[in-house]
N, C-alpha and C positions, 0 to 999 in steps of 0.2 A: 590160365585157370582163374576163374573169378573167386575172389575171396569175399566172404561175408564181412561187412563192416561191423566192427565191435559196437555193441549197444552203448549209447551214451549214458553216463551216470546222471541220474536226476539230482538236481540240486535241491536241497531241502527248502521247503517253502519259507517265505519270510515270516509267516505267522508261526510255523512250527519252530523255526530258529529262535524267534522272540520268546516263545514259551519256554524253550529249553534254557535260554540265558536267564530268564526271570526265575525259573526253578532253581538254577544254580546260585543266583544271588540270594534268594530266600534261604536256601540251605546254608550258604556261607554265613548269613546273618544269624541264623539259629545256632550254628557252631560257635560264632563269636559270643553270643549270649551265654552259652553253656560254659565258655571259658572265663566269662566276666561275672563273678558272683554279685557284683553291685547291681546289675540289671535285674537279676532274680530277686534281690532284696527289695528293690524299689517296687517291683510288681506284686510281690506276695507278702513279704515281711512287713513292709511299711503299712499296708492296709490293716493288718492285724494289730500292729502297735498303736496306730491312730484310733482305731475303733475301741480298743481296750482303754486307752487313755481318756478319750472323750466320753465313751459310754459309761465308764465307772467314775471318772475323776471330775467331770464337768456336769453340773446340774443347775438348771434355772429355777428349780423348786426350792422354796424356803421351808425346811422341816427341822424340827427339834431346835427351834430358835430359843436361845437363853433369854429369859425375861425376869426382871425383878418384880416381886409382888410385895407391896407395902400395904398392910392392913392396920389402920390406926386404932380401931376398936373392934376386936374379933367378936363375932356372933355367929349364930346358926346360918344367917343369910350370907355373910361374908365367906364362911367356910364352904357353903354350897357353890358360891360363885368361883372361888379360887379352885375348887375341885374340878370345875369345867375346864380350866387351863391344864390341870394335871392329866386329865383324860384325853386331851387333844394331842394328836401326833405332831402338830405343828409347833408345840412349845415344850421347853424344859424349864418350868418355873423354879425360881429360887426365892425364898421368903426372907425379907429384910424387916427389921423392927422399926427403922426410921428412914426418912427420905434422904438424909445426909449420906448414909452408907450406900443406899441404892444409887444415888447420883455419882458417887465415887466409883462404884462398880461400872456404871455406864461410861465414865471418862476413861477407865482402865480397859475398856472393851471386853470386860468379863460378861456383860449382858448387852443385848441389842435394844432393850426397851424397858420401860418401867410402867407398871399398872398400879395405880394408887387408889385405895378406897379410904375416903376421909372418915373422920370419927362419927359423923352424923349420917353415914350411908344407910345403915340398917333402920334408923329412926325415920328417915325420909321415905324409905322404901315401904315400911309398914303403914305409914300415914297416907300413902297414895300420892305423895308429892314427887317431884322430879329428883332422882337420886343420881347425880352425875358421877362418873369416874374419870380420873385423870390418866391420860396415856402420854408418855414421853418416849420418843423414838430417836435412835441414832440415824441422822439423815445423811451421813457420809456416803453410804450406798443408797441412792434414792430409790432404786428398784426394790431392794429388800425392804426399805422402810415402807413403801406403798403396800407391799405384800403383807407385812406384819400388821399394818393398820387394818387391812381387810380381814385378816385372820382374827384380830381382836374383836372387830365388829361382828364377825360370824359367831365367835364364842359367846359374846354378849347377847345376840339375838337368840341363839339356841338355848341359852340359860333362861332367858325370859319365857320362851315357849314352854320349856319343861316345867318351870315354876307355875305358870298359868294352868297347865294341864294337871299338875298335882293338886291345885286348889279347885279343880272342877270348873274352870271357866275357860273362855276362849281369849287368847291374846289379841287385843285390838290394835291393828297396825294400819296406818293411813294408806300404805301401799304394800301390796303383797307381791313378792317376786316369785314367779314360776320359772325357775332356771332350768334350761336344757343345754347341754354341751354336745355339739355335733363333731364328728370326725375324730376326736381324741377325748372320748368320754372319761378316760382315766386321768386326764389332765397331767400326763407324764411328759416332762420336758425331753426325756430320752426319745420318745416317739417323734419329736420334732427335730432333735439334734442329729440322730443317726442317719436319716435319709439325706439331710444336708451335708453331712460329713462324707457320704459316698461321692458327692459332686466334687468335693475338695480332693478326695483320693484319686478320682478319675483324672482330674486336672493334673495332679502331680505325676501320675503314671504316664499319661500321654505326653505331656510337655517335657518332663525331665528326661525320659528315655530317648525321645527323638531329638531333643536339643543336643544330645551328646554324639549322635551317630556320625553326622557329616564332619563335625569338628574333630572327632577322633580320627577319622580318615585323613584329614589334613595334617594333624599333629604327627601321626605315625608314618606319613609319606606314602600311604597306600592309595591315596586319591589320584596321584599322577599315574600309577600303574593301571588304575581302573579306567582312566581316560583314554588310554591307548588301545583298549579292548573294543570289540565291535558293539558293546552294549550301548543302548541309547540312554539319554538322561531320564526318559520316562520309566525305563526299566530299572534304573538305579533308584529312583524315588519309590517305585512300587516295591522293590526289593527291600528297601529300608522300612516302609510302612507296614507291610503285611505281617512280619513277625511281631512287631510291637502292638499291632492291633489285636493279634491273638493273645498276647500276654495281658493287654489291658482288659480284654473280655474275661480272661481268667481271674484277674484281680477283682473285677466286678462280681463274678460268681461267688468268690470267697467272701466278699463284703456283704452280699445279699444273704448268704447262708448264715453269717454271723448275726446280721440284723434280725433275721427271722427266728433263729433258734437259740441264740445266746442272749440277745437283748429283748426278745419277744415283741418286736415291733410288728404290728399287723400289716399285711399286704392285702389291701382290699381291691386293688385293680388287677389287671392282667399281667402275668409274667412276660408275655410276648410284647406288650406295649412297653414295659420297663426295659426289656432287652433292646427293642428297636430304638427307643429314645437314647439309651446309653450308648449304643453303637454310633448314633448320629453325633452325640456330644464327644465321643472319643475321637471321631474324625476331626472335629474342630480342634481338640487339644493336640492331636498329632500334627495337624497342619500348622498350628502356632509353633510347636516345638521344632518342626522341620524348617520353618521360615527363620527361626532364631539360629538353628544349626547352620543354615546356608550363609547367613549374614556374618555370624561370629565364627572364627576359624580356630578358636582355642576352647577346650572343654571348660575351663574355669569361667571364662566370660559367658559362654553359652549357659552354663548352669546357673550363674548368678542372675543373668537376664531372665531366664525361665522362671525363677522364683519370684523376682520382682514383678514381671509382666503378667504372669499367670496365677501363681499361688496366692500372693497377697490380695489382689482384687477378688479372687474367688472366695477367700476367707472373710474379707471385710465387707464387700459390696454386693454379694450375691443374695442376701437375705438368709444366709445360713445361720448367723448369730444375731444380726441386728435387722430390725424391721425396716424395709426400704421406705415405707410411707412416712416414717418418723425422721428420715434424713432431710437435710436442706434440699431445696428444689434443684440447685445446680448439681449436687451429688446424685440425686435421683436421675437426672438426665445422663450423667456419666455411666450409671449402672446399665443403661441400655446397650452399651458397648461391651459389657462383660458377659461372655457366653454362659458362665456358671449360673447367672441369674435365671436364665430360661430353664436350665436343667434342674435347678433346685425347685422351681415351681412345678415342674413335671413330677419330680421324685416325691415331693410332699403330697401332691394330689393323688398319685397312683398308690402310694403307701397308705395314706390316711383317709382319703375320700373315695377312691375308686377311679374308674375310667371316665373322667369328666372331660369329654373331648372338646368342649368350648374353651377349656383351659389348655389342654394338651396340644391341639392343632396349632394355635398361633405361636406357642413357644417352640414347637418342633419345626415350624416353618422358619423361625428366626435362626435356629441351629443349622438348618439346611443351608440357608443363605451364607452364614458365617463359615461353614465347612467349605462351600464352593469358593468363597473369597480367599481364605487362607491357603487352601490347596492350590488354587489357581495362581496366586501370587508366588507361592513357592516354586511352582513349575516354571513361571516366567523368569524368576531370578536364578534358577539353576542352569548352569552352562557347563559344557565340557571344555572349559578353558582354565588356564592357570591364573588369569588375572581376575 
């Protein structure tokens, strides 16, 4: 009697098995993240802390600057002039009766400048002659000194214009400035700082989180167990990157919401352009962190290396705080190797100017090249071997 041959069991396709293994690795990494509160803190609590710290605690605007006002011979004109300082939001004037006391206050850092009206100020002003004022500034902080000098000149010019209008005449100026401010008309340093800070946050999230993952596997001895499984090194890398990419984009969403609604930074460009550029930069940061993690087999070394190699350059050489064009030529050349430089340029453009693609495309292309480089090198250096 003929027996029917039992049907052969179909082996799962290589593609299907790979997807199942990858899904398992991603799930395992998400479970590890839920068990490790430090990863959640880096992704979500750190952006909130940094944005609150820099948004409220750091300002490049000089407002309510304490200045000493010295009037040697009070008069109606001097009272009108000093009143202009009291009405200005940039100054907190303090009146002194003599230069000696004002100079001592400047030395003691109780004031940042001195405005002196000499005894013949009103007389020269009434006679139509030149009536100079003396301004002495604390030059320890050169940037603040320049700002205060500009503010004093603005108060002086505004007072002259008001005085001429009250007298029914037009102030004759050899040069008339028609000033227009583009892209940040409020001249708020917060509008400049917060977008740049998002780049620093994304650098920390991407680099710090992935810098720990492979090193943690080596320290805990689970890497050896992972190597004897059928998973490929490509699946291991993807299993590590996908969860932290999701967390990084979540941190980005939280940062953007805080920037728009808490700090009232305008977003004049497209949210989709911002998301695409951020995803590209996050791949660069993840690639850098993964490369560090593959090279360093301890979490301490990996964390310290990530801070030195990624965070500090992003903070100092990206244009976030310091203008790149004012740096020495050699340092300007070094900044081209800093990925955050290109991301900061995109962020500030999208937030403050809009979708200016002649700026966005070259910087996005640079990020794409750097992402391919770091992820490619990480893939080449990753091996399923113990050595």
